[in-house]
N, C-alpha and C positions, 0 to 999 in steps of 0.2 A: 430880512425883508424891510424895505424902506417904506415910510408913510406915503411918499408920492406914488409908489408902486400900488399900494393898497387902495389909495384914494381913486386912482384911475380905474381900477377894477370895479369898485363900488358904483362909481358914476355911470360907467358903461352898462353894468348889469341892471341897474335901476332903470336906465333909459330903455334897455331892451325889454324889460318886464312891462313897462308902460306901453311901448309900441304893441307888444303882443296882446295885452288886454284891450287896447283901443281897437286894434284890428278885429279881435274876436267879437267885441260888443257891436261894432258897426256891421259885422256879418250877420249877427243875430237879429238886429233891429231892421235890417233890410231897407224898405222904402220910406220909413219914418225919418225924414231928414232932420227936423227940429230935435226930435228925441235922440238921434244919433249925435247931433252937435252937443247937446246937454250931457249925454253920457260920456262923450270924449273929454269934455272939460272936467267932469267929476272924476273920471279915472285918472287923468293926468295930475289933477290937484291931490288926490289921495296918495298916489305914488310919490310925488315930490314932497308932500307933507310927512309922509312916513320916513322918507330919506332924511329930511331935515331934523325930524324928531330923534332919530337914532344916530345921526352923525353930526353934520353941521351945515350951515347955509351954503358955504362954498361948493360942497358936493351936490347939494340940491340945485344950485344954479347951473353947474355943469351939465347935469342930466336934463335940466329944463331946456338948455340950448340944443341939445341933441334931439329931444322930443320935438321942439318947435321946428327945427330944420326939417325933420322927417315928415311931420304933419303938413308943413307948408308945401313941400314938394308934392305930397299926396293930393292936397286941395287943388293946386295948380294944374296937376295932371287931369283932374276931373272937371275943370272949368271949360266953358265953351270957347274962350279965347285960345287956350292952349290946345284943345282938341282940334279947333279949326286950323291952327298953324301946323299941327303935327298929326292931322287926321289919318293919313296913310299909315303912319308909324305907330300911333298910339290909340287907334280906334278901339282895340280890345280893352285898353285901360279905362275907358269910360264906364265900364260895367262896375257897379259897386262891389260885387262879389269878387271880382278880379283884383281891384284896387286894395281893398281891405284884407283880402286874402294875402296879397303880397306884403302888406304892412305886418300882418301877423307872422308870416314866415320870416320877414326881416327881423322882427323882434326875437324870434327863436334863434336865428342865425347870430344876431348880436350877443345874445346871452351865451351861446355855445362858443362863439369866438372870444368873448371876454374871458370865459373860464379857461379856454385853451391858452390864451395870451398870458393870463395870470399865472397858471401852472408852469408854463414855459419860462416866464420871467423869474418866477420864484425859484425854479430849479437852477437857473443861471446864477442868480444871486447867492443861493446856498452854496453852489460849487465854487463861486468866486470867493465867498467868505471863508470856506473851508481851506481853499488854497492859500489865502492870506494868512489865516490862523496857523497853518502848517509851516508857512514861511517864517512866521514870527517866533513861534515857540517850538517847533519840531525840528527834525533833522532830515536832510535829503537822503535818498537811498545810499547806504554806505557799505563798506567792506573792511575787514581787517587790514591794517596798513603794514607794509613791509619796510617802511622808511625809519622805523625806530621801535624801541621797546621800553617799557617802564614798569615799575613796581611800587607798591606802598612802602612805607618805612619798615614794615615787618616782612617784606619780601614777597607778598602776594602779587602775582602778575596782573596788571591792568591792561585789557585789550584796547589798543589804540585803533581808532577807525578813521577812515577818510572817505569823502564822497566818491561815488562811482563815476558820476559825470558832473563836475562842478559847473554851476551856472555863472555867467559873466555878471559882474557887479551892476552893469547897466540894466540887466534884466530884473534885478532885485530892487532897484532904486524906486521905480514907480509904486509897487505895492508897499514898500516901506513907508514912503511919503503918505500914502493913503491911511495906513494903520496909525501913524502918528497923528494925522489930522483928525481922523474919526474918533480916536480915543482921547483927543484934546490934551495930548501930552507934548505936542511939538513945541510949546512955549515953556516946558518944564525941564528940558533936557539940553545938554551941551554935547554935541557930536565929537567924538575922539577918534573915530574910525569909521570906514564905510562898510556896506553890507558885503558879505561873502559867505560861500558855502564851506570854506576850508575848515571852519571851526564853529562850535556853538559856545554858549556861555560857560559850560563846565570845562570845555577844551581851552577856552581862553584863559581861564583861571589856573588850571592845573598842568596845561601843556604849552603855555605861552602862545596860544592861538594856533598851534600846528596841527591838532587832531580834534576829532569828535569824541565826547564822552557821554554816557547816559546817566540817568538818576541813580541806578544801582551802583554805578562806579562812585558817585559822590558819597553815598552811604558807607561804602567800603573805606573810602579815603578818610572820612570823618572818624571812623572807628580806629583804623590802623595807623593814622598819622598824628594821633594824640590830640585831636581837637576837643576843646571843652567849651560849652556855652558860657557866654559872658553877657552881662547886662549893661555895662558901660563900655561901649566900643572905643577902639583906638585906631588911628590910621594903620592900614596893613591888615586888619582883622578880616575874616571871611564873613559874608552875609549870605544866608541860605534862605530862599523863599520856598514855601510849600503851598500846595493846593490840595485840599482833602487829605493832608498828611503825606503827600508824595512830593519829593523834591522837584520843583519846577524851574528854578533859576539860582544861579550863584553869581556873586560879584565881590568886589574888594572895597573895603572902607577906605576913602581918600582923605576926607576932611571931617574933623569933629571940633565944634566950637560951642561953648556954653550958650544955651538959649537959641541956637540955630539948628536947622535940620541936618541930620547926618547925611553927608554926600558920599555916594558910592559910585563905582565905575564897573561896568560890565558890558558884555556883548549879548544883545537880545536875539537869541536864536541865530538865524542866519541874517538878521538885520545887522545894523552897525553897532559900534561901541559907543556907549553914552555915559556921561557923567550926570547924576541926577539925585535929588533927595530920595532917601531910602523908601519913602512912602508914595513916591510918584513914578510908578512904572506899570507896565501892562501885566505884571505878575501878582498884583494885589498887595495887601498889607500884612500878610501872615509871614513874618520873617524873624529869624533869630541871628544873633551875632556869635561868632566862634573864633577861638584863638588856640594857637598851638605853640609849643616850645621851640619848634623847628624854625629855620630861617626861610621865609617865603612859602609859597604854595606848590611849587613845581614838584612833580613826581620824581622819584629816584630813577636815574637813567636819562632824564631830560633837564638836568642841571640842579635838581633838588637834592638836599642832604638830610638824612634823618635827624630829628631832634635828639637831645641827650637821653630822653626817656622812651624813645620810640623805636630804636634799632632792634633788629632781630636778636634775641638773646643767643649767645654761643651755645653750641651743642655740648651736651654733658658727655664726657668720656670717662671710661674707667682706667 
């Protein structure tokens, strides 16, 4: 939910409350014109002062303009000049009960409409944010692939997946740009590849960007391909990001220089491939570096070879 969205709701709701109270007060006071005028001013002042006290001057000003416009129309409709010009059409509106009754009803309608608009807009924003988040860190609907097969160094089969209906990169470009802009990361990354559904971050690292892999696959690969955590990374090492203890992202260390941030490269979900400082990403700063004795990170069957200490031990025969 954006601040602008919330501000609009508060301003309209406050104006609606003011109109409702003003209409009700004028209905109750009936023929006492001066008293009605004083009561109208007091009600408006209290509503606007309350809004200013709990929010800020800008919102009170917005509500004041709405109130002033509605009350001006109401006063004009009750004047002799206006009623004379539109006597046939607005004769009924010269009656105080009708006019102020309409103001009260208008206030209620404004409140209801603002609540409806707020909830509708809030739902749309939530759905949009969810879709963008899924695009950023999630995977599109997928299915097991028949285009290839792969195993860990110890021979455990890793299920390779591919999207059921890949989206065109042009469809992903807009949401990707918005995510980078709103997360304020667009100035911290260097693009190395465009957005695509064909692979996610794990698939980019372990299958050369040909398939989709999940967090559980990464845990299996770390265990069976001989990865060990290291505290002084080198180019080519693996970096694993976690959120609440669960693998959220994987990337590869590209540049290490003393006194400078470690630069890593990886694919951000279905977004593009980016080179960036290890602590500048949408996956947070909970990450660890890992190294294996094997050459590269590709799975066996996709161009990778087991390290000298990772191969499946030969079967024992008698």
